[in-house]
C-alpha positions as CSV (number, residue, x, y, z in Angstrom):
1,X,-9.9,18.2,-3.1
2,X,-7.6,15.2,-3.5
3,X,-7.8,12.6,-0.8
4,X,-6.4,9.1,-0.2
5,X,-7.9,7.7,3.0
6,X,-6.5,4.4,4.3
7,X,-8.4,2.1,6.7
8,X,-8.2,-1.4,8.1
9,X,-5.1,-1.3,10.2
10,X,-4.8,-2.6,13.7
11,X,-3.1,-4.9,16.1
12,X,-2.8,-8.6,15.2
13,X,-0.8,-11.6,16.2
14,X,1.9,-13.2,14.0
15,X,0.3,-15.4,11.4
16,X,-3.0,-13.5,11.2
17,X,-4.4,-11.5,8.4
18,X,-5.6,-7.9,7.7
19,X,-7.1,-6.2,4.7
20,X,-6.3,-2.6,4.1
21,X,-8.4,-0.3,2.0
22,X,-7.7,3.1,0.5
23,X,-10.5,5.3,-0.8
24,X,-9.5,7.7,-3.5
25,X,-11.3,10.9,-4.4
26,X,-10.6,14.2,-6.2
27,X,-8.5,12.8,-9.0
28,X,-8.9,10.4,-11.9
29,X,-8.1,7.2,-10.0
30,X,-8.1,5.0,-13.1
31,X,-5.1,6.6,-14.9
32,X,-2.6,6.3,-12.0
33,X,-0.4,3.4,-10.9
34,X,-1.2,2.8,-7.3
35,X,1.2,1.7,-4.6
36,X,1.3,0.5,-1.0
37,X,4.3,1.7,0.8
38,X,5.2,1.4,4.5
39,X,7.3,3.1,7.1
40,X,8.6,1.3,10.2
41,X,10.0,3.3,13.1
42,X,13.4,4.8,12.2
43,X,13.3,3.7,8.6
44,X,12.4,5.2,5.3
45,X,9.3,4.9,3.1
46,X,9.6,1.3,1.8
47,X,7.9,-0.1,-1.3
48,X,5.4,-2.9,-0.6
49,X,3.3,-3.4,-3.8
50,X,2.2,-1.7,-7.0
51,X,-0.6,-2.2,-9.5
52,X,-1.1,-0.8,-12.9
53,X,-4.0,1.3,-14.2
54,X,-6.0,-1.6,-15.4
55,X,-5.3,-3.8,-12.4
56,X,-3.9,-6.7,-14.4
57,X,-0.2,-6.2,-13.5
58,X,1.0,-6.5,-9.9
59,X,4.5,-6.2,-8.4
60,X,5.5,-6.8,-4.8
61,X,8.7,-6.6,-2.8
62,X,10.4,-9.9,-2.1
63,X,9.7,-9.4,1.6
64,X,6.0,-9.7,1.1
65,X,5.7,-11.8,-2.1
66,X,3.4,-14.7,-1.6
67,X,1.8,-13.2,1.5
68,X,0.4,-9.8,0.4
69,X,-1.9,-9.2,-2.6
70,X,-2.7,-5.7,-4.0
71,X,-5.9,-5.1,-6.0
72,X,-8.0,-2.2,-7.1
73,X,-11.7,-1.6,-7.8
74,X,-11.8,1.1,-10.4
75,X,-15.6,1.5,-10.1
76,X,-15.3,2.2,-6.4
77,X,-12.1,4.2,-6.7
78,X,-10.6,2.0,-4.0
79,X,-7.2,0.2,-3.6
80,X,-6.8,-2.8,-1.4
81,X,-4.0,-4.8,0.3
82,X,-4.7,-8.3,1.5
83,X,-2.1,-9.2,4.1
84,X,-1.8,-12.8,5.1
85,X,0.7,-14.6,7.4
86,X,1.7,-11.4,9.0
87,X,5.1,-11.2,10.7
88,X,6.4,-8.9,13.4
89,X,8.7,-7.2,10.8
90,X,5.6,-6.1,8.9
91,X,4.8,-3.6,11.7
92,X,4.7,-0.2,10.2
93,X,2.5,2.7,9.1
94,X,1.0,1.7,5.7
95,X,0.3,4.4,3.1
96,X,-1.4,4.2,-0.3
97,X,0.0,6.4,-3.0
98,X,-0.6,7.4,-6.6
99,X,2.0,7.8,-9.3
100,X,2.1,8.4,-13.1
101,X,4.5,5.5,-13.7
102,X,6.0,2.3,-12.3
103,X,9.1,2.7,-10.4
104,X,10.9,-0.5,-11.0
105,X,14.0,-1.3,-8.9
106,X,13.2,1.2,-6.1
107,X,13.2,-0.1,-2.6
108,X,12.8,3.2,-0.8
109,X,10.9,6.3,-1.9
110,X,10.6,10.0,-1.1
111,X,7.1,11.3,-0.7
112,X,7.8,13.6,-3.6
113,X,8.1,10.6,-5.9
114,X,4.3,10.3,-5.8
115,X,1.6,12.5,-7.2
116,X,-0.6,11.8,-4.1
117,X,0.1,10.1,-0.7
118,X,-2.4,9.2,2.0
119,X,-2.1,9.8,5.7
120,X,-1.4,6.2,6.6
121,X,-2.9,3.4,8.8
122,X,-0.9,1.7,11.6
123,X,-0.4,-2.1,11.4
124,X,1.1,-3.7,14.5
125,X,2.0,-7.4,14.5
126,X,2.9,-8.6,18.0
127,X,2.3,-11.6,20.2
């Protein structure tokens, strides 16, 4: 059975950091592009970051560039998102997702764009 299980979300103050993890199982993690996407209340599924199969190419949305870093550990079948200097506008449910390709130029996604999508973890940034 395929599973993507996110963890590490929580409530933090502006300027603080969080590290999200996503444990993958039931599929060949190493052959998929992996993504972090997020959904704020009333908004669509927004692209955050993507990483290629080998983990040596990373792309991030302008809104998080320089603050968020995506990485993957193929041996552990785990995807990470290090989030620093968090802002109130980063508040959202964060999902990890697997896809067979890189979607360049997309800002918003449909769940059907991905082969697999996790259940999400809530990140709330508030003072």
